[in-house]
PDB file with one MODEL, atoms N, CA, C and O in Angstrom:
MODEL        1
ATOM      1  N   MET A   1     -19.917  15.160 -13.030  1.00  0.00           N
ATOM      2  CA  MET A   1     -18.518  15.016 -13.384  1.00  0.00           C
ATOM      3  C   MET A   1     -17.906  16.413 -13.443  1.00  0.00           C
ATOM      4  O   MET A   1     -18.487  17.336 -14.014  1.00  0.00           O
ATOM      5  N   THR A   2     -16.742  16.549 -12.852  1.00  0.00           N
ATOM      6  CA  THR A   2     -16.071  17.845 -12.821  1.00  0.00           C
ATOM      7  C   THR A   2     -15.423  18.131 -14.168  1.00  0.00           C
ATOM      8  O   THR A   2     -15.267  17.244 -15.007  1.00  0.00           O
ATOM      9  N   TYR A   3     -15.046  19.404 -14.353  1.00  0.00           N
ATOM     10  CA  TYR A   3     -14.400  19.791 -15.601  1.00  0.00           C
ATOM     11  C   TYR A   3     -13.066  19.074 -15.795  1.00  0.00           C
ATOM     12  O   TYR A   3     -12.706  18.715 -16.916  1.00  0.00           O
ATOM     13  N   SER A   4     -12.345  18.872 -14.717  1.00  0.00           N
ATOM     14  CA  SER A   4     -11.048  18.206 -14.843  1.00  0.00           C
ATOM     15  C   SER A   4     -11.213  16.753 -15.287  1.00  0.00           C
ATOM     16  O   SER A   4     -10.423  16.264 -16.095  1.00  0.00           O
ATOM     17  N   LEU A   5     -12.219  16.062 -14.776  1.00  0.00           N
ATOM     18  CA  LEU A   5     -12.451  14.679 -15.204  1.00  0.00           C
ATOM     19  C   LEU A   5     -12.947  14.619 -16.644  1.00  0.00           C
ATOM     20  O   LEU A   5     -12.611  13.692 -17.381  1.00  0.00           O
ATOM     21  N   SER A   6     -13.746  15.607 -17.043  1.00  0.00           N
ATOM     22  CA  SER A   6     -14.181  15.672 -18.436  1.00  0.00           C
ATOM     23  C   SER A   6     -12.989  15.897 -19.362  1.00  0.00           C
ATOM     24  O   SER A   6     -12.891  15.274 -20.419  1.00  0.00           O
ATOM     25  N   ALA A   7     -12.094  16.779 -18.965  1.00  0.00           N
ATOM     26  CA  ALA A   7     -10.895  17.030 -19.764  1.00  0.00           C
ATOM     27  C   ALA A   7      -9.998  15.798 -19.802  1.00  0.00           C
ATOM     28  O   ALA A   7      -9.405  15.499 -20.838  1.00  0.00           O
ATOM     29  N   ALA A   8      -9.892  15.078 -18.682  1.00  0.00           N
ATOM     30  CA  ALA A   8      -9.087  13.859 -18.645  1.00  0.00           C
ATOM     31  C   ALA A   8      -9.684  12.784 -19.552  1.00  0.00           C
ATOM     32  O   ALA A   8      -8.953  12.060 -20.227  1.00  0.00           O
ATOM     33  N   ALA A   9     -11.003  12.684 -19.567  1.00  0.00           N
ATOM     34  CA  ALA A   9     -11.658  11.714 -20.460  1.00  0.00           C
ATOM     35  C   ALA A   9     -11.416  12.085 -21.923  1.00  0.00           C
ATOM     36  O   ALA A   9     -11.182  11.208 -22.755  1.00  0.00           O
ATOM     37  N   CYS A  10     -11.471  13.368 -22.237  1.00  0.00           N
ATOM     38  CA  CYS A  10     -11.165  13.807 -23.610  1.00  0.00           C
ATOM     39  C   CYS A  10      -9.710  13.512 -23.963  1.00  0.00           C
ATOM     40  O   CYS A  10      -9.406  13.160 -25.102  1.00  0.00           O
ATOM     41  N   TRP A  11      -8.813  13.654 -22.990  1.00  0.00           N
ATOM     42  CA  TRP A  11      -7.398  13.354 -23.220  1.00  0.00           C
ATOM     43  C   TRP A  11      -7.208  11.875 -23.547  1.00  0.00           C
ATOM     44  O   TRP A  11      -6.435  11.531 -24.442  1.00  0.00           O
ATOM     45  N   VAL A  12      -7.907  11.004 -22.830  1.00  0.00           N
ATOM     46  CA  VAL A  12      -7.806   9.561 -23.083  1.00  0.00           C
ATOM     47  C   VAL A  12      -8.339   9.229 -24.482  1.00  0.00           C
ATOM     48  O   VAL A  12      -7.750   8.416 -25.194  1.00  0.00           O
ATOM     49  N   ILE A  13      -9.443   9.854 -24.869  1.00  0.00           N
ATOM     50  CA  ILE A  13      -9.997   9.624 -26.210  1.00  0.00           C
ATOM     51  C   ILE A  13      -9.023  10.125 -27.267  1.00  0.00           C
ATOM     52  O   ILE A  13      -8.802   9.449 -28.271  1.00  0.00           O
ATOM     53  N   LEU A  14      -8.435  11.308 -27.055  1.00  0.00           N
ATOM     54  CA  LEU A  14      -7.447  11.838 -27.993  1.00  0.00           C
ATOM     55  C   LEU A  14      -6.244  10.910 -28.104  1.00  0.00           C
ATOM     56  O   LEU A  14      -5.739  10.686 -29.204  1.00  0.00           O
ATOM     57  N   ALA A  15      -5.782  10.370 -26.988  1.00  0.00           N
ATOM     58  CA  ALA A  15      -4.647   9.441 -27.007  1.00  0.00           C
ATOM     59  C   ALA A  15      -4.986   8.186 -27.799  1.00  0.00           C
ATOM     60  O   ALA A  15      -4.146   7.672 -28.538  1.00  0.00           O
ATOM     61  N   ALA A  16      -6.201   7.693 -27.652  1.00  0.00           N
ATOM     62  CA  ALA A  16      -6.612   6.502 -28.402  1.00  0.00           C
ATOM     63  C   ALA A  16      -6.693   6.783 -29.890  1.00  0.00           C
ATOM     64  O   ALA A  16      -6.303   5.944 -30.702  1.00  0.00           O
ATOM     65  N   VAL A  17      -7.193   7.950 -30.256  1.00  0.00           N
ATOM     66  CA  VAL A  17      -7.279   8.318 -31.678  1.00  0.00           C
ATOM     67  C   VAL A  17      -5.878   8.490 -32.261  1.00  0.00           C
ATOM     68  O   VAL A  17      -5.599   8.011 -33.360  1.00  0.00           O
ATOM     69  N   LEU A  18      -4.994   9.175 -31.526  1.00  0.00           N
ATOM     70  CA  LEU A  18      -3.628   9.372 -32.016  1.00  0.00           C
ATOM     71  C   LEU A  18      -2.870   8.056 -32.153  1.00  0.00           C
ATOM     72  O   LEU A  18      -1.992   7.936 -33.007  1.00  0.00           O
ATOM     73  N   ALA A  19      -3.197   7.079 -31.331  1.00  0.00           N
ATOM     74  CA  ALA A  19      -2.524   5.786 -31.406  1.00  0.00           C
ATOM     75  C   ALA A  19      -2.927   5.006 -32.649  1.00  0.00           C
ATOM     76  O   ALA A  19      -2.179   4.138 -33.099  1.00  0.00           O
ATOM     77  N   THR A  20      -4.087   5.295 -33.209  1.00  0.00           N
ATOM     78  CA  THR A  20      -4.543   4.550 -34.383  1.00  0.00           C
ATOM     79  C   THR A  20      -3.972   5.089 -35.686  1.00  0.00           C
ATOM     80  O   THR A  20      -4.004   4.399 -36.705  1.00  0.00           O
ATOM     81  N   VAL A  21      -3.449   6.314 -35.668  1.00  0.00           N
ATOM     82  CA  VAL A  21      -2.909   6.929 -36.878  1.00  0.00           C
ATOM     83  C   VAL A  21      -1.475   6.440 -37.088  1.00  0.00           C
ATOM     84  O   VAL A  21      -0.677   6.478 -36.152  1.00  0.00           O
ATOM     85  N   PRO A  22      -1.133   5.983 -38.289  1.00  0.00           N
ATOM     86  CA  PRO A  22       0.234   5.502 -38.537  1.00  0.00           C
ATOM     87  C   PRO A  22       1.286   6.584 -38.293  1.00  0.00           C
ATOM     88  O   PRO A  22       1.015   7.774 -38.456  1.00  0.00           O
ATOM     89  N   SER A  23       2.487   6.158 -37.902  1.00  0.00           N
ATOM     90  CA  SER A  23       3.558   7.091 -37.580  1.00  0.00           C
ATOM     91  C   SER A  23       4.898   6.526 -38.014  1.00  0.00           C
ATOM     92  O   SER A  23       5.115   5.315 -37.988  1.00  0.00           O
ATOM     93  N   ASN A  24       5.801   7.427 -38.416  1.00  0.00           N
ATOM     94  CA  ASN A  24       7.147   7.005 -38.815  1.00  0.00           C
ATOM     95  C   ASN A  24       8.100   6.871 -37.627  1.00  0.00           C
ATOM     96  O   ASN A  24       9.099   6.157 -37.717  1.00  0.00           O
ATOM     97  N   ASP A  25       7.806   7.545 -36.524  1.00  0.00           N
ATOM     98  CA  ASP A  25       8.707   7.544 -35.374  1.00  0.00           C
ATOM     99  C   ASP A  25       8.154   6.765 -34.191  1.00  0.00           C
ATOM    100  O   ASP A  25       8.493   7.051 -33.042  1.00  0.00           O
ATOM    101  N   ASN A  26       7.306   5.783 -34.469  1.00  0.00           N
ATOM    102  CA  ASN A  26       6.699   4.937 -33.422  1.00  0.00           C
ATOM    103  C   ASN A  26       5.926   5.747 -32.382  1.00  0.00           C
ATOM    104  O   ASN A  26       5.899   5.386 -31.206  1.00  0.00           O
ATOM    105  N   HIS A  27       5.306   6.830 -32.813  1.00  0.00           N
ATOM    106  CA  HIS A  27       4.414   7.646 -31.989  1.00  0.00           C
ATOM    107  C   HIS A  27       5.119   8.436 -30.898  1.00  0.00           C
ATOM    108  O   HIS A  27       4.447   8.916 -29.985  1.00  0.00           O
ATOM    109  N   TRP A  28       6.441   8.597 -30.942  1.00  0.00           N
ATOM    110  CA  TRP A  28       7.129   9.291 -29.857  1.00  0.00           C
ATOM    111  C   TRP A  28       6.807  10.776 -29.823  1.00  0.00           C
ATOM    112  O   TRP A  28       6.650  11.338 -28.739  1.00  0.00           O
ATOM    113  N   ARG A  29       6.703  11.438 -30.989  1.00  0.00           N
ATOM    114  CA  ARG A  29       6.355  12.867 -30.985  1.00  0.00           C
ATOM    115  C   ARG A  29       4.979  13.082 -30.380  1.00  0.00           C
ATOM    116  O   ARG A  29       4.776  14.022 -29.612  1.00  0.00           O
ATOM    117  N   ARG A  30       4.043  12.224 -30.719  1.00  0.00           N
ATOM    118  CA  ARG A  30       2.699  12.336 -30.146  1.00  0.00           C
ATOM    119  C   ARG A  30       2.718  12.049 -28.650  1.00  0.00           C
ATOM    120  O   ARG A  30       1.986  12.676 -27.884  1.00  0.00           O
ATOM    121  N   ALA A  31       3.552  11.107 -28.240  1.00  0.00           N
ATOM    122  CA  ALA A  31       3.662  10.807 -26.813  1.00  0.00           C
ATOM    123  C   ALA A  31       4.198  12.007 -26.046  1.00  0.00           C
ATOM    124  O   ALA A  31       3.708  12.310 -24.958  1.00  0.00           O
ATOM    125  N   TYR A  32       5.194  12.693 -26.595  1.00  0.00           N
ATOM    126  CA  TYR A  32       5.730  13.875 -25.930  1.00  0.00           C
ATOM    127  C   TYR A  32       4.661  14.955 -25.816  1.00  0.00           C
ATOM    128  O   TYR A  32       4.537  15.596 -24.773  1.00  0.00           O
ATOM    129  N   ALA A  33       3.885  15.163 -26.884  1.00  0.00           N
ATOM    130  CA  ALA A  33       2.812  16.165 -26.836  1.00  0.00           C
ATOM    131  C   ALA A  33       1.748  15.781 -25.806  1.00  0.00           C
ATOM    132  O   ALA A  33       1.253  16.637 -25.073  1.00  0.00           O
ATOM    133  N   LEU A  34       1.401  14.507 -25.751  1.00  0.00           N
ATOM    134  CA  LEU A  34       0.413  14.058 -24.762  1.00  0.00           C
ATOM    135  C   LEU A  34       0.943  14.219 -23.340  1.00  0.00           C
ATOM    136  O   LEU A  34       0.178  14.536 -22.429  1.00  0.00           O
ATOM    137  N   MET A  35       2.247  14.005 -23.142  1.00  0.00           N
ATOM    138  CA  MET A  35       2.835  14.198 -21.819  1.00  0.00           C
ATOM    139  C   MET A  35       2.788  15.662 -21.402  1.00  0.00           C
ATOM    140  O   MET A  35       2.481  15.979 -20.253  1.00  0.00           O
ATOM    141  N   ILE A  36       3.094  16.552 -22.346  1.00  0.00           N
ATOM    142  CA  ILE A  36       3.092  17.981 -22.042  1.00  0.00           C
ATOM    143  C   ILE A  36       1.700  18.452 -21.657  1.00  0.00           C
ATOM    144  O   ILE A  36       1.547  19.271 -20.751  1.00  0.00           O
ATOM    145  N   VAL A  37       0.689  17.942 -22.335  1.00  0.00           N
ATOM    146  CA  VAL A  37      -0.689  18.318 -22.022  1.00  0.00           C
ATOM    147  C   VAL A  37      -1.194  17.559 -20.800  1.00  0.00           C
ATOM    148  O   VAL A  37      -1.955  18.107 -20.003  1.00  0.00           O
ATOM    149  N   GLY A  38      -0.782  16.316 -20.648  1.00  0.00           N
ATOM    150  CA  GLY A  38      -1.327  15.457 -19.604  1.00  0.00           C
ATOM    151  C   GLY A  38      -0.865  15.781 -18.201  1.00  0.00           C
ATOM    152  O   GLY A  38      -1.632  15.607 -17.253  1.00  0.00           O
ATOM    153  N   LEU A  39       0.360  16.245 -18.033  1.00  0.00           N
ATOM    154  CA  LEU A  39       0.856  16.512 -16.681  1.00  0.00           C
ATOM    155  C   LEU A  39       0.065  17.622 -15.982  1.00  0.00           C
ATOM    156  O   LEU A  39      -0.381  17.413 -14.854  1.00  0.00           O
ATOM    157  N   PRO A  40      -0.129  18.790 -16.601  1.00  0.00           N
ATOM    158  CA  PRO A  40      -0.965  19.797 -15.916  1.00  0.00           C
ATOM    159  C   PRO A  40      -2.402  19.313 -15.708  1.00  0.00           C
ATOM    160  O   PRO A  40      -3.042  19.652 -14.712  1.00  0.00           O
ATOM    161  N   LEU A  41      -2.893  18.533 -16.643  1.00  0.00           N
ATOM    162  CA  LEU A  41      -4.237  17.982 -16.522  1.00  0.00           C
ATOM    163  C   LEU A  41      -4.332  17.038 -15.325  1.00  0.00           C
ATOM    164  O   LEU A  41      -5.317  17.059 -14.587  1.00  0.00           O
ATOM    165  N   LEU A  42      -3.318  16.223 -15.139  1.00  0.00           N
ATOM    166  CA  LEU A  42      -3.291  15.298 -14.006  1.00  0.00           C
ATOM    167  C   LEU A  42      -3.199  16.055 -12.679  1.00  0.00           C
ATOM    168  O   LEU A  42      -3.840  15.674 -11.700  1.00  0.00           O
ATOM    169  N   ILE A  43      -2.414  17.109 -12.648  1.00  0.00           N
ATOM    170  CA  ILE A  43      -2.335  17.947 -11.444  1.00  0.00           C
ATOM    171  C   ILE A  43      -3.689  18.571 -11.154  1.00  0.00           C
ATOM    172  O   ILE A  43      -4.101  18.648  -9.996  1.00  0.00           O
ATOM    173  N   TRP A  44      -4.384  19.016 -12.192  1.00  0.00           N
ATOM    174  CA  TRP A  44      -5.714  19.600 -12.032  1.00  0.00           C
ATOM    175  C   TRP A  44      -6.703  18.568 -11.460  1.00  0.00           C
ATOM    176  O   TRP A  44      -7.517  18.889 -10.595  1.00  0.00           O
ATOM    177  N   VAL A  45      -6.616  17.335 -11.954  1.00  0.00           N
ATOM    178  CA  VAL A  45      -7.494  16.282 -11.449  1.00  0.00           C
ATOM    179  C   VAL A  45      -7.226  16.039  -9.963  1.00  0.00           C
ATOM    180  O   VAL A  45      -8.166  15.927  -9.176  1.00  0.00           O
ATOM    181  N   TYR A  46      -5.951  15.957  -9.576  1.00  0.00           N
ATOM    182  CA  TYR A  46      -5.617  15.773  -8.165  1.00  0.00           C
ATOM    183  C   TYR A  46      -6.144  16.941  -7.324  1.00  0.00           C
ATOM    184  O   TYR A  46      -6.701  16.735  -6.246  1.00  0.00           O
ATOM    185  N   TRP A  47      -5.967  18.142  -7.817  1.00  0.00           N
ATOM    186  CA  TRP A  47      -6.363  19.339  -7.081  1.00  0.00           C
ATOM    187  C   TRP A  47      -7.877  19.389  -6.869  1.00  0.00           C
ATOM    188  O   TRP A  47      -8.347  19.715  -5.779  1.00  0.00           O
ATOM    189  N   GLU A  48      -8.624  19.067  -7.906  1.00  0.00           N
ATOM    190  CA  GLU A  48     -10.070  19.232  -7.865  1.00  0.00           C
ATOM    191  C   GLU A  48     -10.814  18.027  -7.284  1.00  0.00           C
ATOM    192  O   GLU A  48     -11.884  18.197  -6.700  1.00  0.00           O
ATOM    193  N   ASN A  49     -10.271  16.811  -7.432  1.00  0.00           N
ATOM    194  CA  ASN A  49     -11.018  15.605  -7.076  1.00  0.00           C
ATOM    195  C   ASN A  49     -10.414  14.793  -5.946  1.00  0.00           C
ATOM    196  O   ASN A  49     -11.066  13.881  -5.437  1.00  0.00           O
ATOM    197  N   GLY A  50      -9.209  15.089  -5.544  1.00  0.00           N
ATOM    198  CA  GLY A  50      -8.607  14.357  -4.440  1.00  0.00           C
ATOM    199  C   GLY A  50      -7.668  13.252  -4.900  1.00  0.00           C
ATOM    200  O   GLY A  50      -7.484  13.004  -6.092  1.00  0.00           O
ATOM    201  N   VAL A  51      -7.092  12.609  -3.914  1.00  0.00           N
ATOM    202  CA  VAL A  51      -6.018  11.646  -4.163  1.00  0.00           C
ATOM    203  C   VAL A  51      -6.517  10.375  -4.846  1.00  0.00           C
ATOM    204  O   VAL A  51      -5.876   9.892  -5.780  1.00  0.00           O
ATOM    205  N   TRP A  52      -7.639   9.827  -4.404  1.00  0.00           N
ATOM    206  CA  TRP A  52      -8.072   8.528  -4.928  1.00  0.00           C
ATOM    207  C   TRP A  52      -8.457   8.606  -6.397  1.00  0.00           C
ATOM    208  O   TRP A  52      -8.076   7.738  -7.182  1.00  0.00           O
ATOM    209  N   ILE A  53      -9.187   9.608  -6.770  1.00  0.00           N
ATOM    210  CA  ILE A  53      -9.544   9.753  -8.185  1.00  0.00           C
ATOM    211  C   ILE A  53      -8.305  10.147  -8.986  1.00  0.00           C
ATOM    212  O   ILE A  53      -8.155   9.748 -10.141  1.00  0.00           O
ATOM    213  N   GLY A  54      -7.421  10.932  -8.370  1.00  0.00           N
ATOM    214  CA  GLY A  54      -6.159  11.263  -9.029  1.00  0.00           C
ATOM    215  C   GLY A  54      -5.312  10.029  -9.300  1.00  0.00           C
ATOM    216  O   GLY A  54      -4.698   9.912 -10.360  1.00  0.00           O
ATOM    217  N   LEU A  55      -5.281   9.106  -8.335  1.00  0.00           N
ATOM    218  CA  LEU A  55      -4.537   7.857  -8.545  1.00  0.00           C
ATOM    219  C   LEU A  55      -5.168   6.999  -9.636  1.00  0.00           C
ATOM    220  O   LEU A  55      -4.460   6.337 -10.394  1.00  0.00           O
ATOM    221  N   ALA A  56      -6.494   7.009  -9.720  1.00  0.00           N
ATOM    222  CA  ALA A  56      -7.165   6.276 -10.794  1.00  0.00           C
ATOM    223  C   ALA A  56      -6.812   6.877 -12.153  1.00  0.00           C
ATOM    224  O   ALA A  56      -6.591   6.147 -13.119  1.00  0.00           O
ATOM    225  N   CYS A  57      -6.761   8.194 -12.228  1.00  0.00           N
ATOM    226  CA  CYS A  57      -6.363   8.847 -13.480  1.00  0.00           C
ATOM    227  C   CYS A  57      -4.887   8.605 -13.781  1.00  0.00           C
ATOM    228  O   CYS A  57      -4.502   8.471 -14.943  1.00  0.00           O
ATOM    229  N   THR A  58      -4.064   8.550 -12.742  1.00  0.00           N
ATOM    230  CA  THR A  58      -2.642   8.234 -12.949  1.00  0.00           C
ATOM    231  C   THR A  58      -2.490   6.826 -13.513  1.00  0.00           C
ATOM    232  O   THR A  58      -1.639   6.593 -14.372  1.00  0.00           O
ATOM    233  N   ALA A  59      -3.294   5.897 -13.048  1.00  0.00           N
ATOM    234  CA  ALA A  59      -3.259   4.533 -13.587  1.00  0.00           C
ATOM    235  C   ALA A  59      -3.702   4.528 -15.053  1.00  0.00           C
ATOM    236  O   ALA A  59      -3.144   3.791 -15.866  1.00  0.00           O
ATOM    237  N   ALA A  60      -4.696   5.342 -15.391  1.00  0.00           N
ATOM    238  CA  ALA A  60      -5.132   5.430 -16.789  1.00  0.00           C
ATOM    239  C   ALA A  60      -4.031   6.008 -17.670  1.00  0.00           C
ATOM    240  O   ALA A  60      -3.813   5.535 -18.786  1.00  0.00           O
ATOM    241  N   VAL A  61      -3.342   7.021 -17.177  1.00  0.00           N
ATOM    242  CA  VAL A  61      -2.229   7.610 -17.937  1.00  0.00           C
ATOM    243  C   VAL A  61      -1.106   6.589 -18.094  1.00  0.00           C
ATOM    244  O   VAL A  61      -0.522   6.477 -19.172  1.00  0.00           O
ATOM    245  N   ALA A  62      -0.801   5.854 -17.046  1.00  0.00           N
ATOM    246  CA  ALA A  62       0.258   4.839 -17.121  1.00  0.00           C
ATOM    247  C   ALA A  62      -0.110   3.730 -18.108  1.00  0.00           C
ATOM    248  O   ALA A  62       0.767   3.161 -18.757  1.00  0.00           O
ATOM    249  N   SER A  63      -1.392   3.425 -18.222  1.00  0.00           N
ATOM    250  CA  SER A  63      -1.781   2.399 -19.190  1.00  0.00           C
ATOM    251  C   SER A  63      -1.662   2.899 -20.623  1.00  0.00           C
ATOM    252  O   SER A  63      -1.415   2.116 -21.541  1.00  0.00           O
ATOM    253  N   VAL A  64      -1.835   4.196 -20.813  1.00  0.00           N
ATOM    254  CA  VAL A  64      -1.647   4.775 -22.151  1.00  0.00           C
ATOM    255  C   VAL A  64      -0.159   4.796 -22.500  1.00  0.00           C
ATOM    256  O   VAL A  64       0.224   4.501 -23.632  1.00  0.00           O
ATOM    257  N   PHE A  65       0.672   5.146 -21.525  1.00  0.00           N
ATOM    258  CA  PHE A  65       2.121   5.245 -21.730  1.00  0.00           C
ATOM    259  C   PHE A  65       2.835   4.017 -21.197  1.00  0.00           C
ATOM    260  O   PHE A  65       3.728   4.135 -20.359  1.00  0.00           O
ATOM    261  N   ARG A  66       2.458   2.852 -21.669  1.00  0.00           N
ATOM    262  CA  ARG A  66       3.079   1.624 -21.170  1.00  0.00           C
ATOM    263  C   ARG A  66       4.583   1.609 -21.404  1.00  0.00           C
ATOM    264  O   ARG A  66       5.343   1.385 -20.462  1.00  0.00           O
ATOM    265  N   TRP A  67       5.030   1.839 -22.625  1.00  0.00           N
ATOM    266  CA  TRP A  67       6.453   1.726 -22.931  1.00  0.00           C
ATOM    267  C   TRP A  67       7.285   2.846 -22.336  1.00  0.00           C
ATOM    268  O   TRP A  67       8.353   2.557 -21.797  1.00  0.00           O
ATOM    269  N   PRO A  68       6.870   4.112 -22.396  1.00  0.00           N
ATOM    270  CA  PRO A  68       7.678   5.136 -21.714  1.00  0.00           C
ATOM    271  C   PRO A  68       7.792   4.903 -20.212  1.00  0.00           C
ATOM    272  O   PRO A  68       8.842   5.166 -19.625  1.00  0.00           O
ATOM    273  N   VAL A  69       6.733   4.416 -19.589  1.00  0.00           N
ATOM    274  CA  VAL A  69       6.806   4.112 -18.157  1.00  0.00           C
ATOM    275  C   VAL A  69       7.775   2.959 -17.915  1.00  0.00           C
ATOM    276  O   VAL A  69       8.538   2.982 -16.949  1.00  0.00           O
ATOM    277  N   ARG A  70       7.749   1.955 -18.782  1.00  0.00           N
ATOM    278  CA  ARG A  70       8.671   0.827 -18.639  1.00  0.00           C
ATOM    279  C   ARG A  70      10.114   1.279 -18.813  1.00  0.00           C
ATOM    280  O   ARG A  70      10.978   0.889 -18.029  1.00  0.00           O
ATOM    281  N   TYR A  71      10.392   2.104 -19.840  1.00  0.00           N
ATOM    282  CA  TYR A  71      11.747   2.602 -20.049  1.00  0.00           C
ATOM    283  C   TYR A  71      12.222   3.443 -18.868  1.00  0.00           C
ATOM    284  O   TYR A  71      13.375   3.328 -18.453  1.00  0.00           O
ATOM    285  N   ALA A  72      11.352   4.282 -18.326  1.00  0.00           N
ATOM    286  CA  ALA A  72      11.723   5.098 -17.169  1.00  0.00           C
ATOM    287  C   ALA A  72      12.014   4.217 -15.960  1.00  0.00           C
ATOM    288  O   ALA A  72      12.960   4.476 -15.217  1.00  0.00           O
ATOM    289  N   PHE A  73      11.211   3.184 -15.759  1.00  0.00           N
ATOM    290  CA  PHE A  73      11.429   2.271 -14.635  1.00  0.00           C
ATOM    291  C   PHE A  73      12.772   1.556 -14.766  1.00  0.00           C
ATOM    292  O   PHE A  73      13.519   1.459 -13.792  1.00  0.00           O
ATOM    293  N   VAL A  74      13.079   1.060 -15.953  1.00  0.00           N
ATOM    294  CA  VAL A  74      14.356   0.365 -16.173  1.00  0.00           C
ATOM    295  C   VAL A  74      15.522   1.330 -15.981  1.00  0.00           C
ATOM    296  O   VAL A  74      16.545   0.957 -15.406  1.00  0.00           O
ATOM    297  N   TRP A  75      15.380   2.563 -16.456  1.00  0.00           N
ATOM    298  CA  TRP A  75      16.438   3.551 -16.325  1.00  0.00           C
ATOM    299  C   TRP A  75      16.675   3.890 -14.849  1.00  0.00           C
ATOM    300  O   TRP A  75      17.819   3.965 -14.402  1.00  0.00           O
ATOM    301  N   ILE A  76      15.589   4.095 -14.098  1.00  0.00           N
ATOM    302  CA  ILE A  76      15.716   4.414 -12.679  1.00  0.00           C
ATOM    303  C   ILE A  76      16.328   3.247 -11.918  1.00  0.00           C
ATOM    304  O   ILE A  76      17.194   3.453 -11.068  1.00  0.00           O
ATOM    305  N   MET A  77      15.896   2.032 -12.206  1.00  0.00           N
ATOM    306  CA  MET A  77      16.460   0.868 -11.523  1.00  0.00           C
ATOM    307  C   MET A  77      17.931   0.697 -11.872  1.00  0.00           C
ATOM    308  O   MET A  77      18.715   0.254 -11.033  1.00  0.00           O
ATOM    309  N   GLY A  78      18.317   1.038 -13.093  1.00  0.00           N
ATOM    310  CA  GLY A  78      19.733   0.981 -13.472  1.00  0.00           C
ATOM    311  C   GLY A  78      20.557   1.991 -12.693  1.00  0.00           C
ATOM    312  O   GLY A  78      21.686   1.706 -12.293  1.00  0.00           O
ATOM    313  N   LYS A  79      19.984   3.187 -12.476  1.00  0.00           N
ATOM    314  CA  LYS A  79      20.696   4.199 -11.692  1.00  0.00           C
ATOM    315  C   LYS A  79      20.798   3.794 -10.231  1.00  0.00           C
ATOM    316  O   LYS A  79      21.828   4.032  -9.598  1.00  0.00           O
ATOM    317  N   VAL A  80      19.766   3.196  -9.690  1.00  0.00           N
ATOM    318  CA  VAL A  80      19.759   2.804  -8.286  1.00  0.00           C
ATOM    319  C   VAL A  80      20.753   1.657  -8.047  1.00  0.00           C
ATOM    320  O   VAL A  80      21.462   1.647  -7.041  1.00  0.00           O
ATOM    321  N   SER A  81      20.798   0.705  -8.967  1.00  0.00           N
ATOM    322  CA  SER A  81      21.684  -0.439  -8.770  1.00  0.00           C
ATOM    323  C   SER A  81      23.135  -0.135  -9.156  1.00  0.00           C
ATOM    324  O   SER A  81      24.031  -0.925  -8.859  1.00  0.00           O
ATOM    325  N   GLY A  82      23.372   1.015  -9.821  1.00  0.00           N
ATOM    326  CA  GLY A  82      24.723   1.389 -10.178  1.00  0.00           C
ATOM    327  C   GLY A  82      25.176   0.884 -11.524  1.00  0.00           C
ATOM    328  O   GLY A  82      26.317   1.124 -11.919  1.00  0.00           O
ATOM    329  N   ARG A  83      24.308   0.189 -12.242  1.00  0.00           N
ATOM    330  CA  ARG A  83      24.673  -0.281 -13.575  1.00  0.00           C
ATOM    331  C   ARG A  83      24.479   0.854 -14.577  1.00  0.00           C
ATOM    332  O   ARG A  83      23.533   1.633 -14.461  1.00  0.00           O
ATOM    333  N   ALA A  84      25.347   0.947 -15.531  1.00  0.00           N
ATOM    334  CA  ALA A  84      25.229   1.965 -16.577  1.00  0.00           C
ATOM    335  C   ALA A  84      24.497   1.352 -17.769  1.00  0.00           C
ATOM    336  O   ALA A  84      24.993   0.409 -18.386  1.00  0.00           O
ATOM    337  N   GLU A  85      23.340   1.876 -18.088  1.00  0.00           N
ATOM    338  CA  GLU A  85      22.582   1.376 -19.242  1.00  0.00           C
ATOM    339  C   GLU A  85      22.299   2.488 -20.179  1.00  0.00           C
ATOM    340  O   GLU A  85      21.670   2.277 -21.216  1.00  0.00           O
TER     341      GLU A  85
ENDMDL
END
């Protein structure tokens, strides 16, 4: 296992641990911190392991960020269709 995949696995474990701790803001601050750390990590995984493993890691990240991905999708579709949301 490469260093980037090991770091990605640690990131997933950290995300799971952070999700279990109670929060007053519905975990949004933790989500922002995970995004800031996760994006360079995801780029590193793509760089070191190739597209297919990178896509698998992207799917893992999307499963961790279900609601932010859903909100982004709805926002983008609203912009594309011309509706103001």
